[in-house]
N, CA, C and O atoms as CSV, one atom per row, in Angstrom:
chain,resi,resn,atom,element,x,y,z
A,1,UNK,N,N,67.375,-108.648,76.813
A,1,UNK,CA,C,68.370,-107.891,76.076
A,1,UNK,C,C,68.063,-106.393,76.233
A,1,UNK,O,O,66.948,-105.943,75.968
A,2,UNK,N,N,69.049,-105.658,76.657
A,2,UNK,CA,C,68.878,-104.230,76.912
A,2,UNK,C,C,68.582,-103.458,75.628
A,2,UNK,O,O,67.756,-102.545,75.634
A,3,UNK,N,N,69.241,-103.811,74.538
A,3,UNK,CA,C,69.011,-103.114,73.264
A,3,UNK,C,C,67.567,-103.258,72.796
A,3,UNK,O,O,66.950,-102.290,72.350
A,4,UNK,N,N,67.039,-104.461,72.900
A,4,UNK,CA,C,65.658,-104.696,72.464
A,4,UNK,C,C,64.684,-103.897,73.320
A,4,UNK,O,O,63.710,-103.344,72.810
A,5,UNK,N,N,64.951,-103.836,74.623
A,5,UNK,CA,C,64.070,-103.074,75.509
A,5,UNK,C,C,64.114,-101.584,75.177
A,5,UNK,O,O,63.077,-100.921,75.160
A,6,UNK,N,N,65.305,-101.059,74.916
A,6,UNK,CA,C,65.444,-99.635,74.575
A,6,UNK,C,C,64.734,-99.332,73.261
A,6,UNK,O,O,64.044,-98.319,73.148
A,7,UNK,N,N,64.899,-100.203,72.268
A,7,UNK,CA,C,64.226,-99.985,70.984
A,7,UNK,C,C,62.708,-100.028,71.139
A,7,UNK,O,O,61.995,-99.233,70.527
A,8,UNK,N,N,62.218,-100.956,71.955
A,8,UNK,CA,C,60.768,-101.023,72.159
A,8,UNK,C,C,60.266,-99.785,72.889
A,8,UNK,O,O,59.197,-99.266,72.568
A,9,UNK,N,N,61.027,-99.309,73.862
A,9,UNK,CA,C,60.635,-98.095,74.587
A,9,UNK,C,C,60.600,-96.898,73.639
A,9,UNK,O,O,59.701,-96.063,73.734
A,10,UNK,N,N,61.566,-96.807,72.728
A,10,UNK,CA,C,61.581,-95.714,71.756
A,10,UNK,C,C,60.428,-95.834,70.758
A,10,UNK,O,O,59.855,-94.827,70.344
A,11,UNK,N,N,60.089,-97.077,70.372
A,11,UNK,CA,C,58.913,-97.270,69.515
A,11,UNK,C,C,57.656,-96.794,70.236
A,11,UNK,O,O,56.807,-96.122,69.650
A,12,UNK,N,N,57.549,-97.148,71.504
A,12,UNK,CA,C,56.404,-96.738,72.316
A,12,UNK,C,C,56.320,-95.215,72.387
A,12,UNK,O,O,55.249,-94.635,72.210
A,13,UNK,N,N,57.447,-94.583,72.644
A,13,UNK,CA,C,57.491,-93.126,72.746
A,13,UNK,C,C,57.107,-92.471,71.426
A,13,UNK,O,O,56.382,-91.476,71.409
A,14,UNK,N,N,57.596,-93.032,70.315
A,14,UNK,CA,C,57.309,-92.440,69.000
A,14,UNK,C,C,55.837,-92.595,68.633
A,14,UNK,O,O,55.242,-91.677,68.069
A,15,UNK,N,N,55.244,-93.745,68.945
A,15,UNK,CA,C,53.817,-93.925,68.690
A,15,UNK,C,C,52.994,-92.978,69.554
A,15,UNK,O,O,51.974,-92.448,69.115
A,16,UNK,N,N,53.446,-92.776,70.774
A,16,UNK,CA,C,52.733,-91.877,71.680
A,16,UNK,C,C,52.801,-90.437,71.181
A,16,UNK,O,O,51.869,-89.663,71.403
A,17,UNK,N,N,53.882,-90.071,70.514
A,17,UNK,CA,C,54.010,-88.725,69.963
A,17,UNK,C,C,52.991,-88.465,68.854
A,17,UNK,O,O,52.602,-87.320,68.623
A,18,UNK,N,N,52.561,-89.521,68.170
A,18,UNK,CA,C,51.571,-89.358,67.098
A,18,UNK,C,C,50.199,-88.982,67.643
A,18,UNK,O,O,49.378,-88.424,66.916
A,19,UNK,N,N,49.949,-89.273,68.876
A,19,UNK,CA,C,48.744,-88.906,69.639
A,19,UNK,C,C,47.460,-89.542,69.135
A,19,UNK,O,O,46.848,-90.335,69.850
A,20,UNK,N,N,47.041,-89.217,67.930
A,20,UNK,CA,C,45.725,-89.650,67.472
A,20,UNK,C,C,45.829,-90.817,66.499
A,20,UNK,O,O,46.901,-91.136,65.985
A,21,UNK,N,N,44.689,-91.435,66.267
A,21,UNK,CA,C,44.615,-92.583,65.368
A,21,UNK,C,C,45.116,-92.242,63.971
A,21,UNK,O,O,45.906,-92.992,63.397
A,22,UNK,N,N,44.674,-91.137,63.428
A,22,UNK,CA,C,45.078,-90.752,62.069
A,22,UNK,C,C,46.569,-90.435,62.020
A,22,UNK,O,O,47.219,-90.676,61.003
A,23,UNK,N,N,47.110,-89.903,63.096
A,23,UNK,CA,C,48.543,-89.617,63.148
A,23,UNK,C,C,49.377,-90.887,63.134
A,23,UNK,O,O,50.402,-90.956,62.456
A,24,UNK,N,N,48.934,-91.895,63.886
A,24,UNK,CA,C,49.634,-93.186,63.900
A,24,UNK,C,C,49.567,-93.830,62.523
A,24,UNK,O,O,50.559,-94.366,62.030
A,25,UNK,N,N,48.391,-93.773,61.905
A,25,UNK,CA,C,48.219,-94.367,60.574
A,25,UNK,C,C,49.128,-93.689,59.552
A,25,UNK,O,O,49.787,-94.366,58.763
A,26,UNK,N,N,49.165,-92.374,59.561
A,26,UNK,CA,C,50.010,-91.637,58.611
A,26,UNK,C,C,51.489,-91.930,58.838
A,26,UNK,O,O,52.247,-92.111,57.886
A,27,UNK,N,N,51.890,-91.976,60.100
A,27,UNK,CA,C,53.291,-92.232,60.435
A,27,UNK,C,C,53.726,-93.610,59.944
A,27,UNK,O,O,54.776,-93.745,59.318
A,28,UNK,N,N,52.923,-94.626,60.227
A,28,UNK,CA,C,53.278,-95.984,59.815
A,28,UNK,C,C,53.264,-96.136,58.298
A,28,UNK,O,O,54.131,-96.801,57.730
A,29,UNK,N,N,52.285,-95.524,57.645
A,29,UNK,CA,C,52.207,-95.596,56.185
A,29,UNK,C,C,53.406,-94.905,55.549
A,29,UNK,O,O,53.940,-95.378,54.546
A,30,UNK,N,N,53.827,-93.791,56.130
A,30,UNK,CA,C,54.991,-93.070,55.609
A,30,UNK,C,C,56.266,-93.909,55.721
A,30,UNK,O,O,57.182,-93.767,54.911
A,31,UNK,N,N,56.318,-94.780,56.726
A,31,UNK,CA,C,57.492,-95.624,56.922
A,31,UNK,C,C,57.413,-96.950,56.174
A,31,UNK,O,O,58.285,-97.803,56.337
A,32,UNK,N,N,56.373,-97.135,55.353
A,32,UNK,CA,C,56.338,-98.296,54.471
A,32,UNK,C,C,55.379,-99.403,54.851
A,32,UNK,O,O,55.361,-100.438,54.185
A,33,UNK,N,N,54.586,-99.233,55.882
A,33,UNK,CA,C,53.596,-100.243,56.251
A,33,UNK,C,C,52.373,-100.059,55.352
A,33,UNK,O,O,51.994,-98.930,55.041
A,34,UNK,N,N,51.763,-101.158,54.938
A,34,UNK,CA,C,50.564,-101.074,54.097
A,34,UNK,C,C,49.461,-100.341,54.847
A,34,UNK,O,O,49.396,-100.382,56.075
A,35,UNK,N,N,48.607,-99.680,54.103
A,35,UNK,CA,C,47.571,-98.834,54.690
A,35,UNK,C,C,46.630,-99.614,55.604
A,35,UNK,O,O,46.313,-99.157,56.703
A,36,UNK,N,N,46.186,-100.775,55.164
A,36,UNK,CA,C,45.243,-101.541,55.983
A,36,UNK,C,C,45.902,-102.061,57.249
A,36,UNK,O,O,45.243,-102.173,58.283
A,37,UNK,N,N,47.205,-102.385,57.188
A,37,UNK,CA,C,47.912,-102.817,58.394
A,37,UNK,C,C,48.111,-101.649,59.354
A,37,UNK,O,O,48.058,-101.823,60.571
A,38,UNK,N,N,48.338,-100.471,58.806
A,38,UNK,CA,C,48.467,-99.279,59.647
A,38,UNK,C,C,47.178,-99.014,60.407
A,38,UNK,O,O,47.206,-98.661,61.586
A,39,UNK,N,N,46.049,-99.185,59.731
A,39,UNK,CA,C,44.762,-98.976,60.393
A,39,UNK,C,C,44.535,-99.991,61.504
A,39,UNK,O,O,43.968,-99.652,62.543
A,40,UNK,N,N,44.970,-101.230,61.301
A,40,UNK,CA,C,44.809,-102.257,62.335
A,40,UNK,C,C,45.505,-101.830,63.620
A,40,UNK,O,O,44.936,-101.940,64.706
A,41,UNK,N,N,46.727,-101.346,63.498
A,41,UNK,CA,C,47.456,-100.907,64.689
A,41,UNK,C,C,46.861,-99.624,65.250
A,41,UNK,O,O,46.711,-99.493,66.465
A,42,UNK,N,N,46.525,-98.690,64.395
A,42,UNK,CA,C,46.032,-97.388,64.854
A,42,UNK,C,C,44.691,-97.508,65.568
A,42,UNK,O,O,44.435,-96.771,66.521
A,43,UNK,N,N,43.840,-98.413,65.129
A,43,UNK,CA,C,42.514,-98.565,65.731
A,43,UNK,C,C,42.491,-99.541,66.904
A,43,UNK,O,O,41.445,-99.754,67.516
A,44,UNK,N,N,43.627,-100.124,67.214
A,44,UNK,CA,C,43.690,-101.071,68.322
A,44,UNK,C,C,43.491,-100.341,69.649
A,44,UNK,O,O,43.937,-99.207,69.825
A,45,UNK,N,N,42.830,-100.999,70.555
A,45,UNK,CA,C,42.582,-100.405,71.868
A,45,UNK,C,C,43.642,-100.755,72.894
A,45,UNK,O,O,43.473,-100.481,74.082
A,46,UNK,N,N,44.717,-101.349,72.454
A,46,UNK,CA,C,45.781,-101.758,73.368
A,46,UNK,C,C,46.558,-100.543,73.864
A,46,UNK,O,O,46.425,-99.442,73.330
A,47,UNK,N,N,47.359,-100.761,74.880
A,47,UNK,CA,C,48.185,-99.685,75.420
A,47,UNK,C,C,49.392,-99.417,74.543
A,47,UNK,O,O,49.684,-100.175,73.618
A,48,UNK,N,N,50.089,-98.335,74.843
A,48,UNK,CA,C,51.241,-97.917,74.031
A,48,UNK,C,C,52.332,-98.975,74.017
A,48,UNK,O,O,52.915,-99.250,72.968
A,49,UNK,N,N,52.617,-99.573,75.172
A,49,UNK,CA,C,53.685,-100.571,75.258
A,49,UNK,C,C,53.343,-101.787,74.408
A,49,UNK,O,O,54.199,-102.325,73.705
A,50,UNK,N,N,52.104,-102.209,74.475
A,50,UNK,CA,C,51.683,-103.362,73.695
A,50,UNK,C,C,51.693,-103.051,72.200
A,50,UNK,O,O,52.068,-103.899,71.390
A,51,UNK,N,N,51.285,-101.848,71.837
A,51,UNK,CA,C,51.316,-101.447,70.426
A,51,UNK,C,C,52.741,-101.423,69.886
A,51,UNK,O,O,52.975,-101.742,68.721
A,52,UNK,N,N,53.687,-101.045,70.735
A,52,UNK,CA,C,55.076,-100.962,70.276
A,52,UNK,C,C,55.673,-102.330,69.989
A,52,UNK,O,O,56.711,-102.424,69.334
A,53,UNK,N,N,55.033,-103.395,70.471
A,53,UNK,CA,C,55.505,-104.743,70.201
A,53,UNK,C,C,54.821,-105.402,69.018
A,53,UNK,O,O,55.136,-106.545,68.689
A,54,UNK,N,N,53.893,-104.710,68.371
A,54,UNK,CA,C,53.149,-105.266,67.232
A,54,UNK,C,C,54.045,-105.376,65.997
A,54,UNK,O,O,54.991,-104.604,65.843
A,55,UNK,N,N,53.745,-106.335,65.120
A,55,UNK,CA,C,54.545,-106.495,63.903
A,55,UNK,C,C,54.582,-105.250,63.022
A,55,UNK,O,O,55.595,-104.980,62.377
A,56,UNK,N,N,53.487,-104.490,62.989
A,56,UNK,CA,C,53.460,-103.288,62.162
A,56,UNK,C,C,54.465,-102.259,62.675
A,56,UNK,O,O,55.129,-101.589,61.884
A,57,UNK,N,N,54.575,-102.136,63.991
A,57,UNK,CA,C,55.537,-101.194,64.567
A,57,UNK,C,C,56.964,-101.646,64.275
A,57,UNK,O,O,57.837,-100.821,64.004
A,58,UNK,N,N,57.200,-102.954,64.331
A,58,UNK,CA,C,58.536,-103.478,64.025
A,58,UNK,C,C,58.879,-103.302,62.551
A,58,UNK,O,O,60.029,-103.034,62.202
A,59,UNK,N,N,57.883,-103.454,61.694
A,59,UNK,CA,C,58.133,-103.273,60.266
A,59,UNK,C,C,58.473,-101.821,59.960
A,59,UNK,O,O,59.369,-101.546,59.161
A,60,UNK,N,N,57.769,-100.901,60.585
A,60,UNK,CA,C,58.005,-99.479,60.321
A,60,UNK,C,C,59.293,-98.999,60.979
A,60,UNK,O,O,60.115,-98.342,60.340
A,61,UNK,N,N,59.464,-99.323,62.240
A,61,UNK,CA,C,60.627,-98.853,63.005
A,61,UNK,C,C,61.557,-100.033,63.249
A,61,UNK,O,O,61.711,-100.499,64.378
A,62,UNK,N,N,62.168,-100.502,62.184
A,62,UNK,CA,C,63.054,-101.652,62.277
A,62,UNK,C,C,64.452,-101.226,62.717
A,62,UNK,O,O,64.686,-100.058,63.028
A,63,UNK,N,N,65.364,-102.170,62.741
A,63,UNK,CA,C,66.726,-101.895,63.204
A,63,UNK,C,C,67.410,-100.844,62.338
A,63,UNK,O,O,68.138,-99.995,62.853
A,64,UNK,N,N,67.184,-100.893,61.032
A,64,UNK,CA,C,67.794,-99.908,60.133
A,64,UNK,C,C,67.289,-98.502,60.433
A,64,UNK,O,O,68.045,-97.539,60.305
A,65,UNK,N,N,66.038,-98.367,60.824
A,65,UNK,CA,C,65.466,-97.066,61.184
A,65,UNK,C,C,66.205,-96.484,62.382
A,65,UNK,O,O,66.498,-95.288,62.413
A,66,UNK,N,N,66.505,-97.324,63.364
A,66,UNK,CA,C,67.229,-96.855,64.543
A,66,UNK,C,C,68.681,-96.505,64.207
A,66,UNK,O,O,69.234,-95.550,64.751
A,67,UNK,N,N,69.288,-97.273,63.319
A,67,UNK,CA,C,70.660,-96.974,62.898
A,67,UNK,C,C,70.696,-95.642,62.161
A,67,UNK,O,O,71.605,-94.839,62.369
A,68,UNK,N,N,69.707,-95.407,61.300
A,68,UNK,CA,C,69.626,-94.135,60.576
A,68,UNK,C,C,69.430,-92.953,61.520
A,68,UNK,O,O,69.895,-91.847,61.242
A,69,UNK,N,N,68.741,-93.187,62.635
A,69,UNK,CA,C,68.559,-92.130,63.633
A,69,UNK,C,C,69.825,-91.870,64.445
A,69,UNK,O,O,69.950,-90.828,65.088
A,70,UNK,N,N,70.763,-92.819,64.417
A,70,UNK,CA,C,72.012,-92.651,65.148
A,70,UNK,C,C,72.041,-93.352,66.493
A,70,UNK,O,O,72.887,-93.037,67.329
A,71,UNK,N,N,71.128,-94.306,66.726
A,71,UNK,CA,C,71.121,-95.050,67.979
A,71,UNK,C,C,72.260,-96.062,67.964
A,71,UNK,O,O,72.421,-96.815,67.004
A,72,UNK,N,N,73.038,-96.073,69.023
A,72,UNK,CA,C,74.153,-97.000,69.126
A,72,UNK,C,C,73.666,-98.364,69.594
A,72,UNK,O,O,72.712,-98.466,70.365
A,73,UNK,N,N,74.332,-99.403,69.120
A,73,UNK,CA,C,74.036,-100.761,69.553
A,73,UNK,C,C,74.854,-101.031,70.811
A,73,UNK,O,O,76.074,-101.186,70.745
A,74,UNK,N,N,74.186,-101.085,71.941
A,74,UNK,CA,C,74.876,-101.178,73.224
A,74,UNK,C,C,75.611,-102.504,73.407
A,74,UNK,O,O,76.665,-102.531,74.042
A,75,UNK,N,N,75.084,-103.598,72.868
A,75,UNK,CA,C,75.745,-104.884,73.047
A,75,UNK,C,C,77.080,-104.925,72.305
A,75,UNK,O,O,78.035,-105.525,72.798
A,76,UNK,N,N,77.164,-104.302,71.138
A,76,UNK,CA,C,78.430,-104.250,70.395
A,76,UNK,C,C,79.448,-103.399,71.148
A,76,UNK,O,O,80.615,-103.775,71.260
A,77,UNK,N,N,79.012,-102.268,71.658
A,77,UNK,CA,C,79.905,-101.388,72.421
A,77,UNK,C,C,80.390,-102.085,73.681
A,77,UNK,O,O,81.560,-101.967,74.044
A,78,UNK,N,N,79.493,-102.817,74.356
A,78,UNK,CA,C,79.867,-103.534,75.576
A,78,UNK,C,C,80.919,-104.595,75.273
A,78,UNK,O,O,81.883,-104.745,76.023
A,79,UNK,N,N,80.738,-105.333,74.176
A,79,UNK,CA,C,81.705,-106.372,73.817
A,79,UNK,C,C,83.070,-105.767,73.498
A,79,UNK,O,O,84.098,-106.360,73.826
A,80,UNK,N,N,83.093,-104.591,72.860
A,80,UNK,CA,C,84.366,-103.939,72.558
A,80,UNK,C,C,85.076,-103.512,73.838
A,80,UNK,O,O,86.282,-103.719,73.973
A,81,UNK,N,N,84.348,-102.923,74.773
A,81,UNK,CA,C,84.954,-102.512,76.036
A,81,UNK,C,C,85.387,-103.713,76.860
A,81,UNK,O,O,86.423,-103.670,77.523
A,82,UNK,N,N,84.605,-104.781,76.824
A,82,UNK,CA,C,84.949,-105.980,77.579
A,82,UNK,C,C,86.238,-106.591,77.036
A,82,UNK,O,O,87.049,-107.105,77.807
A,83,UNK,N,N,86.434,-106.542,75.723
A,83,UNK,CA,C,87.647,-107.075,75.117
A,83,UNK,C,C,88.871,-106.316,75.616
A,83,UNK,O,O,89.895,-106.930,75.916
A,84,UNK,N,N,88.781,-104.994,75.708
A,84,UNK,CA,C,89.925,-104.195,76.108
A,84,UNK,C,C,90.073,-104.055,77.613
A,84,UNK,O,O,91.036,-103.450,78.082
A,85,UNK,N,N,89.138,-104.603,78.377
A,85,UNK,CA,C,89.287,-104.555,79.826
A,85,UNK,C,C,90.093,-105.739,80.341
A,85,UNK,O,O,90.464,-105.774,81.515
A,86,UNK,N,N,90.366,-106.708,79.474
A,86,UNK,CA,C,91.152,-107.874,79.872
A,86,UNK,C,C,92.641,-107.561,79.728
A,86,UNK,O,O,93.011,-106.659,78.976
A,87,UNK,N,N,93.498,-108.297,80.443
A,87,UNK,CA,C,94.941,-108.133,80.251
A,87,UNK,C,C,95.335,-108.476,78.811
A,87,UNK,O,O,94.673,-109.295,78.174
A,88,UNK,N,N,96.393,-107.869,78.295
A,88,UNK,CA,C,96.749,-108.029,76.878
A,88,UNK,C,C,96.945,-109.466,76.419
A,88,UNK,O,O,96.543,-109.800,75.304
A,89,UNK,N,N,97.541,-110.323,77.226
A,89,UNK,CA,C,97.815,-111.692,76.784
A,89,UNK,C,C,96.578,-112.580,76.785
A,89,UNK,O,O,96.636,-113.697,76.270
A,90,UNK,N,N,95.483,-112.130,77.334
A,90,UNK,CA,C,94.265,-112.943,77.329
A,90,UNK,C,C,93.314,-112.536,76.215
A,90,UNK,O,O,92.282,-113.178,76.018
A,91,UNK,N,N,93.643,-111.495,75.495
A,91,UNK,CA,C,92.791,-111.077,74.386
A,91,UNK,C,C,92.912,-112.075,73.247
A,91,UNK,O,O,93.991,-112.612,72.997
A,92,UNK,N,N,91.834,-112.317,72.574
A,92,UNK,CA,C,91.803,-113.297,71.488
A,92,UNK,C,C,92.708,-112.875,70.344
A,92,UNK,O,O,93.406,-113.709,69.768
A,93,UNK,N,N,92.705,-111.586,70.008
A,93,UNK,CA,C,93.472,-111.125,68.856
A,93,UNK,C,C,94.972,-111.025,69.132
A,93,UNK,O,O,95.758,-110.911,68.191
A,94,UNK,N,N,95.383,-111.065,70.388
A,94,UNK,CA,C,96.798,-110.921,70.719
A,94,UNK,C,C,97.426,-112.204,71.252
A,94,UNK,O,O,98.571,-112.169,71.701
A,95,UNK,N,N,96.727,-113.326,71.219
A,95,UNK,CA,C,97.268,-114.556,71.781
A,95,UNK,C,C,98.490,-115.054,71.012
A,95,UNK,O,O,99.394,-115.636,71.612
A,96,UNK,N,N,98.535,-114.840,69.708
A,96,UNK,CA,C,99.683,-115.287,68.932
A,96,UNK,C,C,100.932,-114.493,69.312
A,96,UNK,O,O,102.022,-115.064,69.353
A,97,UNK,N,N,100.809,-113.206,69.589
A,97,UNK,CA,C,101.950,-112.365,69.929
A,97,UNK,C,C,102.510,-112.697,71.306
A,97,UNK,O,O,103.696,-112.485,71.561
A,98,UNK,N,N,101.671,-113.213,72.192
A,98,UNK,CA,C,102.113,-113.535,73.546
A,98,UNK,C,C,102.708,-114.931,73.628
A,98,UNK,O,O,103.256,-115.300,74.667
A,99,UNK,N,N,102.615,-115.707,72.577
A,99,UNK,CA,C,103.208,-117.031,72.561
A,99,UNK,C,C,102.331,-118.099,73.176
A,99,UNK,O,O,102.844,-119.123,73.628
A,100,UNK,N,N,101.058,-117.900,73.208
A,100,UNK,CA,C,100.164,-118.912,73.783
A,100,UNK,C,C,99.479,-119.685,72.696
A,100,UNK,O,O,98.686,-120.582,72.982
């Protein structure tokens, strides 16, 4: 799923912006993750991509966080464009008007 990949990449980028262990801990705690869970992620020796897939990162930077930032949901937009790219009589919402 493209949306999930983009969100994970943005989580990775945001964690990387924190740079240091204490910065990651403060950032996650500010977003509502418990302090001890923040330390678990911050002290992990894993890479940025792997850290962005951790439950603590998902809890802090959840779907609502991305919506609040203004990130568009690409799958919803794609479905809307796909609906209007079909001829009018094949659209689901207009089938009654076409007599089918």
